[in-house]
N, C-alpha and C positions, 0 to 999 in steps of 0.2 A: 028645151025639154023634149021637143019632137025628135031632135037628133039623138038624145039619150034613149028614147023608145025605139027609134029605128035601129040602133045598135043591137037590140035584143033580137031583131029579125035577121041578123047577119050570120050566115052559117060559119064564117071564119071565126067569129067569137066563140061559138060552141066547139069548134075544132080545137081552138087554142085552149079552151077549158080542159079538154081531155089531155092535151099535151102537158099543161102545167100541173095537172093532177097526178101524172104518172109517177114522179119521184115521191110524192106524198103517199100514194097508194102503197108503194113498196115499203116506205118508212113506217107507216102506221100499221101495216100488217106485221112487220118485224117487231115493233114495240108491243103490239097486241099479243103476239105469240109469247114473248118474254113474260109479260105481265099475267097472262093466263096461267102460266106455270108458277107464278108467285114471285118473280124477280123483276124489279124496276130497273130499266136500262137507260140511264141518263147519258150513256156514252154515244147515243145515236148521232149527235152532231159531228163528233169526231170520226165515227165509223163511216158516215156518209161522205165525209171529206176524204178519208182514206180510200173508199170505194171509187170516188170520182177520180182521184189521182192514179190509183193502180190500174183501173180499167182503161183510162186514157193512155197511160204509159205503155201498157201491153200492146195496144193497137199502134201506138207511135213507133214501137220497136218491131213491128211487122206482123203481129198476130191478127187474125180475123176479128171482126167486131164482136161476134158471139163469144169468142174465146176471151176477149176483153171483159165481157160481163162475168164470165166464169172466174177470171182472175180476181175481179173485184169481190165476188162472192166469197172466194177463198180467203182473201185478206180480211174481209169483214168477219168471217167465221173465226179467224185467229184472234181478232180483237174481242169478239164475243167470248171465246174460250178463256181469255185472260180475265175478263170481267166475271165470268162464271166461276173460275177457279178461286177468285178472291171472295166472292159473295156466297157461294153455295156450300162447299165443304168447310171453308174457313169461317163463314158467317160474319164477314166484315160488313161495314155499312154500305148498303147499296147506293146511297146518295153519293158518298165520298168516292167510292170506286168508280161510279159512272162518270162523275165530273172529271176524275183523274184520267179515265179512258178518253174522254173528249179532248182534254189538253194534250195527252200523249199522242193520240192518233193524228190530231191536227198538226202538231209540231213535226211528227215523223213524216207525214205526207209532204209538208212543205220542204223539209230537209232533203228527202230523197229526190224530190222534183228538182231542186236547185243543184243537187249533187250529180244527177244523171243527165239532165237536159240542159243544153246550152241555150240560154234565154237572151234574145236580142231585143230590139226595140218593140217588136210585136211577138206575142206568145206563139210558139210552134203550133201548127194545126194538123189535124188528121182528116181523113174522109169519113164523115159521120154517117150514122144510119139515115137513110132517106125514106120519106113517106112511101108506102106501098101503093101501087096502082092496081087494084084488084079488078079484073074484067067484070063488066056488068054491074057489080056491087058499087064500085066507085062512081059510076054514072047515075046512080039512083038520085032522084031529086031530094034535097034537104039532108036526108040521112046519109047519103053516099059520101059527100065531102066531110061530114062530121065523124062517122064511124069507120069508114073503109078507105081512108087516106091517111092513116097514121103509120108510125114506124113500128118495127117489130117489138121493141121493149114495151110499148103501150099495150099491145095485145098480150104480152107476157104478164103485165101487171093485172089486167082484167082476168086472165086465166088464173092467176095466183089467188085472187079473191074467191073465185068459185072453188078452187082446190082446198083452200084453207077452211072455208065455210063447211065443205063436205067433211073434211078430216076431223075438225073439231066437233061437229054435231053428229056424225054418222059412223065413226070408227072407234075401235077400242083404244087406239093411240090417242085420239082426241079426247076421249073420256078420261084417260090416264092424265093427260096434260091439265085438263080442267079440274080434276079432283086434286091434283098436286097443288094447284093454286088455291083450292078451297080448304082441303084437309089432308096434308101430306101423310099424317099418321094413319089415316084410313087407307091410303094407298099402300103404305108399308104393311098394313095388316093383310092386304090382298097378295102379298108376296112380291110386290114391285119395289123398285128402288127409286124413291123420290129425288135423290141427289142426281142420279143419271138422267132422269126425265127433265129436271130443271136445267142441267148443263146442256143437254141436247136441244131443248127449246131455245135457250139463249144463243147457242151457236147458230142454229137455223135462222132465228129471228135476226141476228146480226148480219148474216149473209144477205138476207132480203134488204136490210137497211143499206148495205154497201152497194147493192145493185141499183137502188134508188139514186145513190150518189153518182154511180157510173152513168146513169141515163143523162145526167147534166152534161157530161163531157163527151159522150159518144152519140148523142141524139139531139138534145136541146142546143148544145154548142159543139164546137169541134176543138176546143182547147181547154187547158186547165189553168186556173188562176186563183190566188188566195182569196178566201172569203166567198167563193161562189155558191156555197150551200146556203148562206144568208138566212140562218135561223130556221130552215125547213125542219130540222130535227126536233126543235122545241115545239113547232107547230104540230108535228106528228104525235108528240107526247100528249098534247092537249086533245087532239082528235081521237085518241084512244078513249078518253073519258067521254067525249061527245058521242062516240059510237057505242058506249056501254059494253065495251069489250066484245063486240060482234062484228065479224068481217063485212057483212052487208052494209051495216050502218057506217062502218069505216070508209067504205067506198063513197057513200053519200056525203060524209063529212069532207073527204078530200076533194070531191067535185064542187062542194059548196064553197070551200075556201078558194079553189082555183077559179071559180066563177067570179068571186069578188075581185080577185087579183087581175084577171083578164079584162073585166069590165072597167075597172078603174084606169087601166092603161089607155083604153079607148076613150073614156070620158075626158081625159086630160086634153085631147085634141078636139073633142066635141063641145066642151064647155069652156069658154074663155073667162078670164078674170078671177078665177078661183086658184089660190095657191096650190101648187102641185103636191105639197106635203100632206094636204088634207086627203087627196086621192090615195097617196101611198099608205097612209095609216088606216084607211077605210077597211081593207080586208081584215086587218087584225082586230079592229074595234068590233066589227060585225061578227067575227069569229068568237070573240070574248062574250058578246051578248048571247050568241047561240049556245055557247058552252055553259053559261050560267043557267039558261032556260032548261037545258037537258040534264046537266050534271046532278041536279037535286034528286033526280029519279034513277040515277045510275047505281047499279049494284056492283060494288067493288069486290073483286075476289078476296075472300076472307083471309087468306094467308099471304096476301101481297105484302112484300117487304118483311115478312116474318121469317127469321132464320129457322131452318129445320135442322134438328140434331137427332140422330137416330136413337130411339129408345126413350126420348123425353116426351112428356105429356103436358 
């Protein structure tokens, strides 16, 4: 028990929490943006997989790491555009379209990877993002190793939370997105086009999801392999509900799940005699409990999953 408590005092644990949370932050922000506009995007798992592969492939073929993130964002945006085209103007089932996008994007990513990359006994690797060493700040006690020794995508994820919170709460664009998710007909009455707003939100949200996937191959690891997203997309869908569709709470939810995950990895070595499967499932069980406690008070966007047709009431 003392070893388990000592782990909580280890700065490497909290630094790992921030790293593990990074793809979740991108993913949950992307899902939140889609749902705030009234569109459920269950294609997130496939979009993250496509982002992981395309971002890695761009770097593998000689592009800079930041360009790799941009390529991933573009590929994610294209998948989001496909989902939006099916669900917004055509009004098809968002559940069916999202699951179809997941299957299509995942399969396409694996196919392109095997088609372009020669895979030997070990997966090809790239030179991934390295933790930054910020003068003075990185040397601060406790907080330095946790906050100021992360890679560039982690800081981009934290910046994205602040930007999205500001845009949704303080700008006319954010108001239009939120109202489209609540009452698209009221938005139409103001002379705006809810269809364009929804399509734009889904495309932008999907781009963020893909960047979250690209983090896995360009920062957390240095290669791509099938199944590496490991259900993070589905976790992000649940975290949106946990966050009550608010960016700040989305950050807290991502950090909470990342803490459970990072802590269980270290508990496996600190506590002997306990089946490791119990540690592996602990983050998901605890996240479900937290979701149950919070979801009962969550206010779902009124027009979420409701098709919008111009002129109907």
